[in-house]
N, C-alpha and C positions, 0 to 999 in steps of 0.2 A: 504493500500500500504506500509506504513512504517513498520508495523508489519511483513508483508510478506518479505520485503527486509531484515529486521533484522534476521528473521528465516533462510532465504537463506544464508546470509553472515555467520552466526554462524555455520551452517552445513558445509559450504565450507572451513572453517579454520581448519587445522590439528594441526598447532603449530605456536606460535609467539615467537619472540626473540627481546626484546628491545635493541637498540644500539643508544641511544640518545646522539648526539654530534654535535657541530657546524663545518660546512665545508665551504670553500670559493672557488670561481672560480677566474680566472685571470681577468675577466670582472667586478669584484666587487660584484657580486651577492653572497649572503650568503644563504646557505641551512642548514637545520637541518636534520640530519639522524634521523629517528624515529625508524627503526628496520626492521627486516625480518619477512616475513609471508610465511608459507608453506600451500598451499591449499591441499584439499583432493586428487586432481588429480596429486600431486607431483610438481606442478609449484611453483617456489620460486620467491618472489618479495621483493624488497627493497623500502620502502616508505621514501620519503624526503618531507620536508615542506620548501617552499621558504620564505624568509623574507618578511615582509609587503610591499605592494605597488610595488612589483617587479614581473615580469612574471616568472613562473617556467619553461616554455617551452624552450627547446633547439632548436635553429634555425640552418639551414644549415650553416656550417662554424664555429659554436660555439664549444668550448671545451665541450665535453660531455662524459658520462660514456660509455665505450666500452666493459668492462668485469669485472668480480669479480674473485679474486683469494683467495682461502681459503683452508688450509690443503693440499696444493700441487695440488689442483684441480682448473681448469680454467672453469668458467661459462660465456659464451658469453652473451651479452645483446641481447635479442630478439626484444623488443620494449620498448619505453618510452612513457607512457601516462601522460599527464598533464592536470589539470583542476582546477577550483575553487571549493573548498569544498562546498561553498554556492550554486553554480550552481548545483552540484551533488545532494544536498539535496532537492532543490526546483524544478528543471526543468526536471530531468530524473532519472531513476533508476541507481544507482551505489552502489556497496558495499563499496566504498572507505571510507565514513564516519565511517562505522562500523568496517572496517579493521583498520583504524587509532585508533579508540577508543580501540579496542582489544589489540593492541600493547602497547599503552600508559598506559592502565590499569595495565599492568605487569611491567612497568618501576619503579625501586626503587626510582628514583628521576627525576623530570622534572625541568630543569632550568627555573628561573623566566622569562627570556627573551622569551623563547618559550611559556610558559604557559600564558603569558600576551597578546599573539597575538589574534586579533579579528577574530572570526570564519568566518564572512561574507567576509573577505578579504584574507582568507587563500588559498594560491596556493599550491597544492599538486602534487608531481611528483612520479609516480609509475614506477619503473624500473623492468620490467619483464625479468627474465633470461631464456635463451634457455634450452630446455630439461626438464627432471624431476629428482627429487632427493627423497631420502627416509627420510632425516633429514636435518635440518638447520645446517650451518657450526658452528663448535665449535672453540673457540679460536679467534685469530685475523683474520679479513678479510680485503682485500684491494680492493677498487674500482679503476680500472685503467682508467684514462681519455684519450681522444683522443690525447692530447698533451704530453702524457707520464707521467704526474704527477699522484700521487696516493693519495687517501683518505684512511687513515687507520682507520678501525672501530674496536675499542676494545670491548671486552665483558663487 
């Protein structure tokens, strides 16, 4: 099962682009942007990791990502998936652990605070953008939150 999941995930990834940086919400939660992933079908995702012991899920009424702006193009958020990395590895098939590993393996540097997080408590948030693209955004990208604030993701 694990070998099959790994093979499927590797085949489905067209490109990765690390964007590792710390982000905060007004409710005190801290996320780490991990980076972008472009799948073979043209779907673009942004992966976030939530700080230890905090839920990554956005609840109704929470400040949450609504769109990505990059290079003069607006990419609306289609869906936000959240789950525990440990649950994904143990209880059901998901490419999430492999996608996360693929992005982090390309990162030039991983901050100690992020690399020291325990895998079995890692909450991951996958922001899937609407539509399809041919390439990942170059240059600075901004995640626009529902309250109007922005997370700037530098290359």
